[in-house]
N, C-alpha and C positions, 0 to 999 in steps of 0.2 A: 755852976762850974767856975772855979776860980783858977784852975791850972791854965797856964799859957801853952799854946801849941808850940812844940819844938820840932821843926821839920827834920832835924838830924837825929831825933830819938829813934831807938830801934822800933821797927814796925811802922814808922811813919812813911807815907808815900811821898816821893819828891814830885812836885808839880812841874810839868813842862807845858809849853804853849805851842799850839799848832796853828799856822796861818798860811794862806796861799801866798806864794812868792809873786811879787809884781814882775812884769816883763823886764823892767830895767834892772832888776836884781838877779836875774837868771845867771847862773855861772856859765862860763864858756862851754863846758862839757855837756850842758843841757840844751844846746842850740837845737831848735826845732821841736822842743817839747811843748805840748799844748798847755800844760799846767804842771806846777810843782808845789808841794806843800813842805814847809820848813818846820822843824821841831826846834824850839828854843828853850834854853834853861832859864832860871829865874833872873839871871843877870842880862838876858837878852842875847846871849851867844848862840849862834846856830850850831846845833849838835847833830843834825841829821836832815836829810831830804827824802821825800817819797813822791812817787808819781801821782798818787791819789790820796785824798784825805783819809779814807778808811784805812789805808795801809800805814799812814803816819801814826794813827791811833794804835793800830795793832803792834807796830814796831816799838812804840813807847811802852805799851803794856808788857811786851815780852821782855823789856829791860827793867821791869818793876817800877815804872814811872806812871804818874797819873796825868794823862793828857787833858787839856781843856782848849776850847777854841778861842781864837782871838780874831776879831773882825777888823 
């Protein structure tokens, strides 16, 4: 295959990254939450939060995004 992958091509899924939010990164409105999972775009910008990892993946897929884990 000699074609380069073009993430903006029609039909290409946009990859997003899911990781657990560290306690020092918790937003003020999440005070008392046991854990949060952040969804980040390819530039590292946080585009969403979820209370559980599985819900972060579900939310990403519902928006036609391809989630992957980041450790």
